[in-house]
ZALUMRO-645711 format. One record per atom (N, C-alpha, C, O): residue number from 1; residue in one letter; atom name; x, y, z negated; chain. Coordinates in steps of 0.05 Angstrom, whole numbers, plus 5000, padded with zeros to 4 digits. Example, Ala and Ser with C-alpha at 12.3 -4.5 7.8 and 13.67 -1.06 7.14 Angstrom:
<rs>
<r n="1" res="A" atom="N" east="5264" north="4886" up="4844" chain="A"/>
<r n="1" res="A" atom="CA" east="5246" north="4910" up="4844" chain="A"/>
<r n="1" res="A" atom="C" east="5264" north="4934" up="4844" chain="A"/>
<r n="1" res="A" atom="O" east="5285" north="4934" up="4831" chain="A"/>
<r n="2" res="S" atom="N" east="5257" north="4955" up="4858" chain="A"/>
<r n="2" res="S" atom="CA" east="5273" north="4979" up="4857" chain="A"/>
<r n="2" res="S" atom="C" east="5258" north="5001" up="4843" chain="A"/>
<r n="2" res="S" atom="O" east="5268" north="5023" up="4839" chain="A"/>
</rs>
This chain:
<rs>
<r n="1" res="M" atom="N" east="5016" north="4977" up="5000" chain="A"/>
<r n="1" res="M" atom="CA" east="5000" north="5000" up="5000" chain="A"/>
<r n="1" res="M" atom="C" east="5018" north="5025" up="4999" chain="A"/>
<r n="1" res="M" atom="O" east="5012" north="5045" up="5013" chain="A"/>
<r n="2" res="A" atom="N" east="5038" north="5025" up="4984" chain="A"/>
<r n="2" res="A" atom="CA" east="5057" north="5048" up="4984" chain="A"/>
<r n="2" res="A" atom="C" east="5070" north="5055" up="5011" chain="A"/>
<r n="2" res="A" atom="O" east="5074" north="5078" up="5018" chain="A"/>
<r n="3" res="I" atom="N" east="5077" north="5034" up="5025" chain="A"/>
<r n="3" res="I" atom="CA" east="5088" north="5037" up="5051" chain="A"/>
<r n="3" res="I" atom="C" east="5070" north="5050" up="5070" chain="A"/>
<r n="3" res="I" atom="O" east="5078" north="5067" up="5086" chain="A"/>
<r n="4" res="E" atom="N" east="5044" north="5043" up="5069" chain="A"/>
<r n="4" res="E" atom="CA" east="5024" north="5054" up="5087" chain="A"/>
<r n="4" res="E" atom="C" east="5019" north="5084" up="5080" chain="A"/>
<r n="4" res="E" atom="O" east="5014" north="5100" up="5098" chain="A"/>
<r n="5" res="R" atom="N" east="5020" north="5091" up="5055" chain="A"/>
<r n="5" res="R" atom="CA" east="5012" north="5117" up="5046" chain="A"/>
<r n="5" res="R" atom="C" east="5035" north="5138" up="5043" chain="A"/>
<r n="5" res="R" atom="O" east="5029" north="5162" up="5041" chain="A"/>
<r n="6" res="C" atom="N" east="5059" north="5128" up="5041" chain="A"/>
<r n="6" res="C" atom="CA" east="5082" north="5147" up="5037" chain="A"/>
<r n="6" res="C" atom="C" east="5100" north="5149" up="5062" chain="A"/>
<r n="6" res="C" atom="O" east="5112" north="5129" up="5070" chain="A"/>
<r n="7" res="P" atom="N" east="5100" north="5172" up="5074" chain="A"/>
<r n="7" res="P" atom="CA" east="5115" north="5174" up="5099" chain="A"/>
<r n="7" res="P" atom="C" east="5145" north="5172" up="5095" chain="A"/>
<r n="7" res="P" atom="O" east="5159" north="5166" up="5115" chain="A"/>
<r n="8" res="H" atom="N" east="5155" north="5176" up="5070" chain="A"/>
<r n="8" res="H" atom="CA" east="5184" north="5174" up="5064" chain="A"/>
<r n="8" res="H" atom="C" east="5194" north="5145" up="5066" chain="A"/>
<r n="8" res="H" atom="O" east="5217" north="5140" up="5071" chain="A"/>
<r n="9" res="L" atom="N" east="5176" north="5126" up="5061" chain="A"/>
<r n="9" res="L" atom="CA" east="5183" north="5099" up="5062" chain="A"/>
<r n="9" res="L" atom="C" east="5186" north="5087" up="5091" chain="A"/>
<r n="9" res="L" atom="O" east="5194" north="5064" up="5095" chain="A"/>
<r n="10" res="S" atom="N" east="5180" north="5104" up="5111" chain="A"/>
<r n="10" res="S" atom="CA" east="5184" north="5095" up="5138" chain="A"/>
<r n="10" res="S" atom="C" east="5214" north="5098" up="5147" chain="A"/>
<r n="10" res="S" atom="O" east="5222" north="5088" up="5167" chain="A"/>
<r n="11" res="R" atom="N" east="5229" north="5113" up="5130" chain="A"/>
<r n="11" res="R" atom="CA" east="5257" north="5117" up="5136" chain="A"/>
<r n="11" res="R" atom="C" east="5272" north="5093" up="5130" chain="A"/>
<r n="11" res="R" atom="O" east="5261" north="5074" up="5118" chain="A"/>
<r n="12" res="E" atom="N" east="5298" north="5091" up="5136" chain="A"/>
<r n="12" res="E" atom="CA" east="5314" north="5067" up="5132" chain="A"/>
<r n="12" res="E" atom="C" east="5334" north="5071" up="5109" chain="A"/>
<r n="12" res="E" atom="O" east="5351" north="5054" up="5104" chain="A"/>
<r n="13" res="D" atom="N" east="5333" north="5094" up="5094" chain="A"/>
<r n="13" res="D" atom="CA" east="5354" north="5099" up="5075" chain="A"/>
<r n="13" res="D" atom="C" east="5344" north="5094" up="5046" chain="A"/>
<r n="13" res="D" atom="O" east="5349" north="5111" up="5029" chain="A"/>
<r n="14" res="F" atom="N" east="5330" north="5073" up="5041" chain="A"/>
<r n="14" res="F" atom="CA" east="5320" north="5067" up="5015" chain="A"/>
<r n="14" res="F" atom="C" east="5323" north="5036" up="5010" chain="A"/>
<r n="14" res="F" atom="O" east="5328" north="5022" up="5030" chain="A"/>
<r n="15" res="V" atom="N" east="5322" north="5027" up="4986" chain="A"/>
<r n="15" res="V" atom="CA" east="5323" north="4999" up="4980" chain="A"/>
<r n="15" res="V" atom="C" east="5298" north="4993" up="4964" chain="A"/>
<r n="15" res="V" atom="O" east="5290" north="5008" up="4946" chain="A"/>
<r n="16" res="V" atom="N" east="5284" north="4970" up="4969" chain="A"/>
<r n="16" res="V" atom="CA" east="5261" north="4961" up="4955" chain="A"/>
<r n="16" res="V" atom="C" east="5272" north="4940" up="4935" chain="A"/>
<r n="16" res="V" atom="O" east="5288" north="4922" up="4943" chain="A"/>
<r n="17" res="L" atom="N" east="5264" north="4943" up="4910" chain="A"/>
<r n="17" res="L" atom="CA" east="5272" north="4924" up="4889" chain="A"/>
<r n="17" res="L" atom="C" east="5247" north="4911" up="4877" chain="A"/>
<r n="17" res="L" atom="O" east="5226" north="4924" up="4875" chain="A"/>
<r n="18" res="R" atom="N" east="5250" north="4886" up="4869" chain="A"/>
<r n="18" res="R" atom="CA" east="5228" north="4872" up="4854" chain="A"/>
<r n="18" res="R" atom="C" east="5240" north="4864" up="4827" chain="A"/>
<r n="18" res="R" atom="O" east="5260" north="4850" up="4826" chain="A"/>
<r n="19" res="A" atom="N" east="5228" north="4873" up="4805" chain="A"/>
<r n="19" res="A" atom="CA" east="5237" north="4868" up="4779" chain="A"/>
<r n="19" res="A" atom="C" east="5218" north="4846" up="4767" chain="A"/>
<r n="19" res="A" atom="O" east="5194" north="4851" up="4767" chain="A"/>
<r n="20" res="R" atom="N" east="5228" north="4825" up="4759" chain="A"/>
<r n="20" res="R" atom="CA" east="5212" north="4803" up="4747" chain="A"/>
<r n="20" res="R" atom="C" east="5203" north="4810" up="4720" chain="A"/>
<r n="20" res="R" atom="O" east="5181" north="4803" up="4712" chain="A"/>
<r n="21" res="T" atom="N" east="5221" north="4823" up="4704" chain="A"/>
<r n="21" res="T" atom="CA" east="5215" north="4829" up="4676" chain="A"/>
<r n="21" res="T" atom="C" east="5221" north="4859" up="4669" chain="A"/>
<r n="21" res="T" atom="O" east="5241" north="4865" up="4656" chain="A"/>
<r n="22" res="P" atom="N" east="5204" north="4876" up="4678" chain="A"/>
<r n="22" res="P" atom="CA" east="5207" north="4905" up="4670" chain="A"/>
<r n="22" res="P" atom="C" east="5200" north="4908" up="4641" chain="A"/>
<r n="22" res="P" atom="O" east="5181" north="4896" up="4631" chain="A"/>
<r n="23" res="K" atom="N" east="5215" north="4925" up="4627" chain="A"/>
<r n="23" res="K" atom="CA" east="5211" north="4929" up="4599" chain="A"/>
<r n="23" res="K" atom="C" east="5209" north="4960" up="4592" chain="A"/>
<r n="23" res="K" atom="O" east="5227" north="4975" up="4600" chain="A"/>
<r n="24" res="L" atom="N" east="5191" north="4968" up="4578" chain="A"/>
<r n="24" res="L" atom="CA" east="5190" north="4996" up="4569" chain="A"/>
<r n="24" res="L" atom="C" east="5214" north="5000" up="4551" chain="A"/>
<r n="24" res="L" atom="O" east="5216" north="4985" up="4531" chain="A"/>
<r n="25" res="W" atom="N" east="5231" north="5019" up="4556" chain="A"/>
<r n="25" res="W" atom="CA" east="5256" north="5023" up="4540" chain="A"/>
<r n="25" res="W" atom="C" east="5254" north="5046" up="4522" chain="A"/>
<r n="25" res="W" atom="O" east="5261" north="5044" up="4499" chain="A"/>
<r n="26" res="G" atom="N" east="5245" north="5069" up="4531" chain="A"/>
<r n="26" res="G" atom="CA" east="5245" north="5093" up="4516" chain="A"/>
<r n="26" res="G" atom="C" east="5234" north="5117" up="4532" chain="A"/>
<r n="26" res="G" atom="O" east="5218" north="5114" up="4550" chain="A"/>
<r n="27" res="V" atom="N" east="5245" north="5141" up="4526" chain="A"/>
<r n="27" res="V" atom="CA" east="5236" north="5164" up="4539" chain="A"/>
<r n="27" res="V" atom="C" east="5260" north="5182" up="4548" chain="A"/>
<r n="27" res="V" atom="O" east="5282" north="5179" up="4538" chain="A"/>
<r n="28" res="F" atom="N" east="5255" north="5200" up="4565" chain="A"/>
<r n="28" res="F" atom="CA" east="5274" north="5220" up="4575" chain="A"/>
<r n="28" res="F" atom="C" east="5261" north="5246" up="4570" chain="A"/>
<r n="28" res="F" atom="O" east="5237" north="5250" up="4576" chain="A"/>
<r n="29" res="G" atom="N" east="5276" north="5265" up="4559" chain="A"/>
<r n="29" res="G" atom="CA" east="5264" north="5292" up="4553" chain="A"/>
<r n="29" res="G" atom="C" east="5283" north="5310" up="4539" chain="A"/>
<r n="29" res="G" atom="O" east="5308" north="5307" up="4542" chain="A"/>
<r n="30" res="T" atom="N" east="5273" north="5329" up="4525" chain="A"/>
<r n="30" res="T" atom="CA" east="5288" north="5350" up="4511" chain="A"/>
<r n="30" res="T" atom="C" east="5288" north="5345" up="4481" chain="A"/>
<r n="30" res="T" atom="O" east="5267" north="5342" up="4468" chain="A"/>
<r n="31" res="A" atom="N" east="5313" north="5344" up="4469" chain="A"/>
<r n="31" res="A" atom="CA" east="5315" north="5340" up="4441" chain="A"/>
<r n="31" res="A" atom="C" east="5314" north="5367" up="4426" chain="A"/>
<r n="31" res="A" atom="O" east="5325" north="5387" up="4435" chain="A"/>
<r n="32" res="Y" atom="N" east="5302" north="5367" up="4403" chain="A"/>
<r n="32" res="Y" atom="CA" east="5298" north="5391" up="4387" chain="A"/>
<r n="32" res="Y" atom="C" east="5310" north="5385" up="4359" chain="A"/>
<r n="32" res="Y" atom="O" east="5312" north="5362" up="4351" chain="A"/>
<r n="33" res="E" atom="N" east="5316" north="5406" up="4345" chain="A"/>
<r n="33" res="E" atom="CA" east="5324" north="5404" up="4317" chain="A"/>
<r n="33" res="E" atom="C" east="5310" north="5426" up="4301" chain="A"/>
<r n="33" res="E" atom="O" east="5305" north="5448" up="4310" chain="A"/>
<r n="34" res="L" atom="N" east="5303" north="5418" up="4276" chain="A"/>
<r n="34" res="L" atom="CA" east="5289" north="5438" up="4258" chain="A"/>
<r n="34" res="L" atom="C" east="5309" north="5454" up="4243" chain="A"/>
<r n="34" res="L" atom="O" east="5325" north="5443" up="4229" chain="A"/>
<r n="35" res="T" atom="N" east="5308" north="5480" up="4246" chain="A"/>
<r n="35" res="T" atom="CA" east="5327" north="5497" up="4232" chain="A"/>
<r n="35" res="T" atom="C" east="5310" north="5514" up="4213" chain="A"/>
<r n="35" res="T" atom="O" east="5286" north="5512" up="4213" chain="A"/>
<r n="36" res="V" atom="N" east="5324" north="5531" up="4197" chain="A"/>
<r n="36" res="V" atom="CA" east="5308" north="5549" up="4179" chain="A"/>
<r n="36" res="V" atom="C" east="5292" north="5570" up="4195" chain="A"/>
<r n="36" res="V" atom="O" east="5272" north="5581" up="4185" chain="A"/>
<r n="37" res="D" atom="N" east="5300" north="5575" up="4220" chain="A"/>
<r n="37" res="D" atom="CA" east="5286" north="5593" up="4237" chain="A"/>
<r n="37" res="D" atom="C" east="5265" north="5581" up="4254" chain="A"/>
<r n="37" res="D" atom="O" east="5251" north="5594" up="4269" chain="A"/>
<r n="38" res="G" atom="N" east="5262" north="5554" up="4252" chain="A"/>
<r n="38" res="G" atom="CA" east="5242" north="5540" up="4268" chain="A"/>
<r n="38" res="G" atom="C" east="5256" north="5518" up="4287" chain="A"/>
<r n="38" res="G" atom="O" east="5279" north="5511" up="4283" chain="A"/>
<r n="39" res="W" atom="N" east="5241" north="5509" up="4305" chain="A"/>
<r n="39" res="W" atom="CA" east="5251" north="5488" up="4323" chain="A"/>
<r n="39" res="W" atom="C" east="5269" north="5501" up="4344" chain="A"/>
<r n="39" res="W" atom="O" east="5261" north="5522" up="4355" chain="A"/>
<r n="40" res="R" atom="N" east="5292" north="5489" up="4350" chain="A"/>
<r n="40" res="R" atom="CA" east="5310" north="5498" up="4372" chain="A"/>
<r n="40" res="R" atom="C" east="5317" north="5475" up="4388" chain="A"/>
<r n="40" res="R" atom="O" east="5318" north="5452" up="4380" chain="A"/>
<r n="41" res="T" atom="N" east="5323" north="5482" up="4414" chain="A"/>
<r n="41" res="T" atom="CA" east="5332" north="5461" up="4432" chain="A"/>
<r n="41" res="T" atom="C" east="5360" north="5452" up="4424" chain="A"/>
<r n="41" res="T" atom="O" east="5378" north="5468" up="4420" chain="A"/>
<r n="42" res="Q" atom="N" east="5363" north="5425" up="4423" chain="A"/>
<r n="42" res="Q" atom="CA" east="5389" north="5415" up="4416" chain="A"/>
<r n="42" res="Q" atom="C" east="5403" north="5405" up="4442" chain="A"/>
<r n="42" res="Q" atom="O" east="5426" north="5411" up="4446" chain="A"/>
<r n="43" res="A" atom="N" east="5388" north="5390" up="4458" chain="A"/>
<r n="43" res="A" atom="CA" east="5400" north="5380" up="4483" chain="A"/>
<r n="43" res="A" atom="C" east="5377" north="5375" up="4503" chain="A"/>
<r n="43" res="A" atom="O" east="5355" north="5367" up="4495" chain="A"/>
<r n="44" res="V" atom="N" east="5383" north="5381" up="4529" chain="A"/>
<r n="44" res="V" atom="CA" east="5365" north="5377" up="4550" chain="A"/>
<r n="44" res="V" atom="C" east="5373" north="5351" up="4565" chain="A"/>
<r n="44" res="V" atom="O" east="5396" north="5344" up="4566" chain="A"/>
<r n="45" res="D" atom="N" east="5353" north="5337" up="4575" chain="A"/>
<r n="45" res="D" atom="CA" east="5357" north="5314" up="4591" chain="A"/>
<r n="45" res="D" atom="C" east="5372" north="5291" up="4574" chain="A"/>
<r n="45" res="D" atom="O" east="5393" north="5281" up="4582" chain="A"/>
<r n="46" res="V" atom="N" east="5359" north="5283" up="4552" chain="A"/>
<r n="46" res="V" atom="CA" east="5369" north="5261" up="4536" chain="A"/>
<r n="46" res="V" atom="C" east="5350" north="5237" up="4541" chain="A"/>
<r n="46" res="V" atom="O" east="5327" north="5239" up="4548" chain="A"/>
<r n="47" res="M" atom="N" east="5363" north="5213" up="4537" chain="A"/>
<r n="47" res="M" atom="CA" east="5347" north="5189" up="4537" chain="A"/>
<r n="47" res="M" atom="C" east="5349" north="5178" up="4509" chain="A"/>
<r n="47" res="M" atom="O" east="5370" north="5176" up="4497" chain="A"/>
<r n="48" res="R" atom="N" east="5326" north="5170" up="4499" chain="A"/>
<r n="48" res="R" atom="CA" east="5325" north="5157" up="4472" chain="A"/>
<r n="48" res="R" atom="C" east="5308" north="5132" up="4474" chain="A"/>
<r n="48" res="R" atom="O" east="5287" north="5132" up="4485" chain="A"/>
<r n="49" res="P" atom="N" east="5318" north="5109" up="4463" chain="A"/>
<r n="49" res="P" atom="CA" east="5303" north="5085" up="4464" chain="A"/>
<r n="49" res="P" atom="C" east="5281" north="5085" up="4441" chain="A"/>
<r n="49" res="P" atom="O" east="5284" north="5099" up="4420" chain="A"/>
<r n="50" res="Y" atom="N" east="5260" north="5069" up="4447" chain="A"/>
<r n="50" res="Y" atom="CA" east="5240" north="5067" up="4426" chain="A"/>
<r n="50" res="Y" atom="C" east="5252" north="5057" up="4401" chain="A"/>
<r n="50" res="Y" atom="O" east="5270" north="5040" up="4402" chain="A"/>
<r n="51" res="G" atom="N" east="5244" north="5067" up="4377" chain="A"/>
<r n="51" res="G" atom="CA" east="5255" north="5057" up="4352" chain="A"/>
<r n="51" res="G" atom="C" east="5279" north="5075" up="4342" chain="A"/>
<r n="51" res="G" atom="O" east="5286" north="5074" up="4319" chain="A"/>
<r n="52" res="D" atom="N" east="5291" north="5092" up="4360" chain="A"/>
<r n="52" res="D" atom="CA" east="5312" north="5109" up="4353" chain="A"/>
<r n="52" res="D" atom="C" east="5302" north="5131" up="4334" chain="A"/>
<r n="52" res="D" atom="O" east="5280" north="5142" up="4338" chain="A"/>
<r n="53" res="E" atom="N" east="5317" north="5137" up="4313" chain="A"/>
<r n="53" res="E" atom="CA" east="5310" north="5157" up="4293" chain="A"/>
<r n="53" res="E" atom="C" east="5307" north="5185" up="4307" chain="A"/>
<r n="53" res="E" atom="O" east="5290" north="5201" up="4300" chain="A"/>
<r n="54" res="G" atom="N" east="5324" north="5190" up="4327" chain="A"/>
<r n="54" res="G" atom="CA" east="5324" north="5215" up="4340" chain="A"/>
<r n="54" res="G" atom="C" east="5300" north="5221" up="4358" chain="A"/>
<r n="54" res="G" atom="O" east="5295" north="5243" up="4368" chain="A"/>
<r n="55" res="L" atom="N" east="5285" north="5199" up="4363" chain="A"/>
<r n="55" res="L" atom="CA" east="5262" north="5200" up="4381" chain="A"/>
<r n="55" res="L" atom="C" east="5239" north="5219" up="4369" chain="A"/>
<r n="55" res="L" atom="O" east="5223" north="5231" up="4384" chain="A"/>
<r n="56" res="K" atom="N" east="5239" north="5222" up="4344" chain="A"/>
<r n="56" res="K" atom="CA" east="5219" north="5238" up="4330" chain="A"/>
<r n="56" res="K" atom="C" east="5221" north="5268" up="4339" chain="A"/>
<r n="56" res="K" atom="O" east="5201" north="5282" up="4338" chain="A"/>
<r n="57" res="A" atom="N" east="5244" north="5277" up="4347" chain="A"/>
<r n="57" res="A" atom="CA" east="5248" north="5306" up="4354" chain="A"/>
<r n="57" res="A" atom="C" east="5252" north="5308" up="4384" chain="A"/>
<r n="57" res="A" atom="O" east="5266" north="5327" up="4392" chain="A"/>
<r n="58" res="V" atom="N" east="5241" north="5290" up="4401" chain="A"/>
<r n="58" res="V" atom="CA" east="5244" north="5293" up="4430" chain="A"/>
<r n="58" res="V" atom="C" east="5217" north="5298" up="4442" chain="A"/>
<r n="58" res="V" atom="O" east="5198" north="5283" up="4438" chain="A"/>
<r n="59" res="L" atom="N" east="5216" north="5319" up="4458" chain="A"/>
<r n="59" res="L" atom="CA" east="5193" north="5325" up="4475" chain="A"/>
<r n="59" res="L" atom="C" east="5197" north="5310" up="4501" chain="A"/>
<r n="59" res="L" atom="O" east="5212" north="5319" up="4518" chain="A"/>
<r n="60" res="A" atom="N" east="5182" north="5287" up="4504" chain="A"/>
<r n="60" res="A" atom="CA" east="5187" north="5269" up="4526" chain="A"/>
<r n="60" res="A" atom="C" east="5175" north="5281" up="4553" chain="A"/>
<r n="60" res="A" atom="O" east="5154" north="5294" up="4552" chain="A"/>
<r n="61" res="S" atom="N" east="5189" north="5277" up="4574" chain="A"/>
<r n="61" res="S" atom="CA" east="5178" north="5285" up="4600" chain="A"/>
<r n="61" res="S" atom="C" east="5174" north="5262" up="4618" chain="A"/>
<r n="61" res="S" atom="O" east="5159" north="5263" up="4637" chain="A"/>
<r n="62" res="R" atom="N" east="5189" north="5240" up="4612" chain="A"/>
<r n="62" res="R" atom="CA" east="5186" north="5215" up="4629" chain="A"/>
<r n="62" res="R" atom="C" east="5190" north="5191" up="4612" chain="A"/>
<r n="62" res="R" atom="O" east="5203" north="5192" up="4591" chain="A"/>
<r n="63" res="T" atom="N" east="5178" north="5169" up="4620" chain="A"/>
<r n="63" res="T" atom="CA" east="5182" north="5143" up="4608" chain="A"/>
<r n="63" res="T" atom="C" east="5206" north="5129" up="4622" chain="A"/>
<r n="63" res="T" atom="O" east="5210" north="5131" up="4646" chain="A"/>
<r n="64" res="V" atom="N" east="5221" north="5115" up="4607" chain="A"/>
<r n="64" res="V" atom="CA" east="5245" north="5100" up="4618" chain="A"/>
<r n="64" res="V" atom="C" east="5238" north="5071" up="4616" chain="A"/>
<r n="64" res="V" atom="O" east="5230" north="5061" up="4595" chain="A"/>
<r n="65" res="R" atom="N" east="5240" north="5057" up="4639" chain="A"/>
<r n="65" res="R" atom="CA" east="5235" north="5029" up="4640" chain="A"/>
<r n="65" res="R" atom="C" east="5261" north="5014" up="4648" chain="A"/>
<r n="65" res="R" atom="O" east="5275" north="5022" up="4668" chain="A"/>
<r n="66" res="E" atom="N" east="5267" north="4993" up="4634" chain="A"/>
<r n="66" res="E" atom="CA" east="5291" north="4977" up="4639" chain="A"/>
<r n="66" res="E" atom="C" east="5281" north="4955" up="4658" chain="A"/>
<r n="66" res="E" atom="O" east="5260" north="4941" up="4654" chain="A"/>
<r n="67" res="L" atom="N" east="5296" north="4952" up="4681" chain="A"/>
<r n="67" res="L" atom="CA" east="5290" north="4930" up="4699" chain="A"/>
<r n="67" res="L" atom="C" east="5307" north="4907" up="4697" chain="A"/>
<r n="67" res="L" atom="O" east="5332" north="4909" up="4699" chain="A"/>
<r n="68" res="R" atom="N" east="5296" north="4884" up="4692" chain="A"/>
<r n="68" res="R" atom="CA" east="5313" north="4859" up="4689" chain="A"/>
<r n="68" res="R" atom="C" east="5304" north="4840" up="4711" chain="A"/>
<r n="68" res="R" atom="O" east="5282" north="4841" up="4722" chain="A"/>
<r n="69" res="A" atom="N" east="5323" north="4821" up="4718" chain="A"/>
<r n="69" res="A" atom="CA" east="5319" north="4801" up="4738" chain="A"/>
<r n="69" res="A" atom="C" east="5310" north="4815" up="4763" chain="A"/>
<r n="69" res="A" atom="O" east="5288" north="4810" up="4773" chain="A"/>
<r n="70" res="V" atom="N" east="5327" north="4832" up="4773" chain="A"/>
<r n="70" res="V" atom="CA" east="5321" north="4849" up="4797" chain="A"/>
<r n="70" res="V" atom="C" east="5332" north="4836" up="4823" chain="A"/>
<r n="70" res="V" atom="O" east="5354" north="4825" up="4823" chain="A"/>
<r n="71" res="A" atom="N" east="5315" north="4837" up="4843" chain="A"/>
<r n="71" res="A" atom="CA" east="5323" north="4825" up="4869" chain="A"/>
<r n="71" res="A" atom="C" east="5317" north="4846" up="4890" chain="A"/>
<r n="71" res="A" atom="O" east="5297" north="4860" up="4889" chain="A"/>
<r n="72" res="V" atom="N" east="5334" north="4848" up="4910" chain="A"/>
<r n="72" res="V" atom="CA" east="5329" north="4865" up="4933" chain="A"/>
<r n="72" res="V" atom="C" east="5309" north="4851" up="4952" chain="A"/>
<r n="72" res="V" atom="O" east="5312" north="4828" up="4959" chain="A"/>
<r n="73" res="V" atom="N" east="5289" north="4867" up="4961" chain="A"/>
<r n="73" res="V" atom="CA" east="5269" north="4856" up="4978" chain="A"/>
<r n="73" res="V" atom="C" east="5272" north="4867" up="5007" chain="A"/>
<r n="73" res="V" atom="O" east="5275" north="4891" up="5010" chain="A"/>
<r n="74" res="D" atom="N" east="5271" north="4850" up="5027" chain="A"/>
<r n="74" res="D" atom="CA" east="5272" north="4858" up="5054" chain="A"/>
<r n="74" res="D" atom="C" east="5242" north="4862" up="5064" chain="A"/>
<r n="74" res="D" atom="O" east="5228" north="4843" up="5068" chain="A"/>
<r n="75" res="L" atom="N" east="5235" north="4887" up="5067" chain="A"/>
<r n="75" res="L" atom="CA" east="5208" north="4893" up="5075" chain="A"/>
<r n="75" res="L" atom="C" east="5199" north="4880" up="5101" chain="A"/>
<r n="75" res="L" atom="O" east="5176" north="4873" up="5104" chain="A"/>
<r n="76" res="R" atom="N" east="5218" north="4875" up="5119" chain="A"/>
<r n="76" res="R" atom="CA" east="5210" north="4863" up="5145" chain="A"/>
<r n="76" res="R" atom="C" east="5200" north="4834" up="5141" chain="A"/>
<r n="76" res="R" atom="O" east="5184" north="4824" up="5156" chain="A"/>
<r n="77" res="E" atom="N" east="5211" north="4821" up="5119" chain="A"/>
<r n="77" res="E" atom="CA" east="5202" north="4795" up="5112" chain="A"/>
<r n="77" res="E" atom="C" east="5175" north="4794" up="5099" chain="A"/>
<r n="77" res="E" atom="O" east="5160" north="4775" up="5102" chain="A"/>
<r n="78" res="V" atom="N" east="5169" north="4815" up="5085" chain="A"/>
<r n="78" res="V" atom="CA" east="5145" north="4817" up="5069" chain="A"/>
<r n="78" res="V" atom="C" east="5121" north="4826" up="5087" chain="A"/>
<r n="78" res="V" atom="O" east="5098" north="4816" up="5084" chain="A"/>
<r n="79" res="L" atom="N" east="5127" north="4843" up="5104" chain="A"/>
<r n="79" res="L" atom="CA" east="5104" north="4855" up="5121" chain="A"/>
<r n="79" res="L" atom="C" east="5096" north="4836" up="5143" chain="A"/>
<r n="79" res="L" atom="O" east="5078" north="4843" up="5159" chain="A"/>
</rs>
């Protein structure tokens, strides 16, 4: 379905992967720290795994997924 709807996938400069066991790993976002003056940006573009103590002060912008058992798929064989 993605190949039919996305014009970018008609190009030849991409790789299609199939992950047998994808796992939610954590988040990507901006880390903050609480100071006497309030919340301040500590670091931009950090990745924190679920369960990490520092995750409590991260404003997440994206979910990070770990891909395991990955195989390259040849679309010509699939279609």
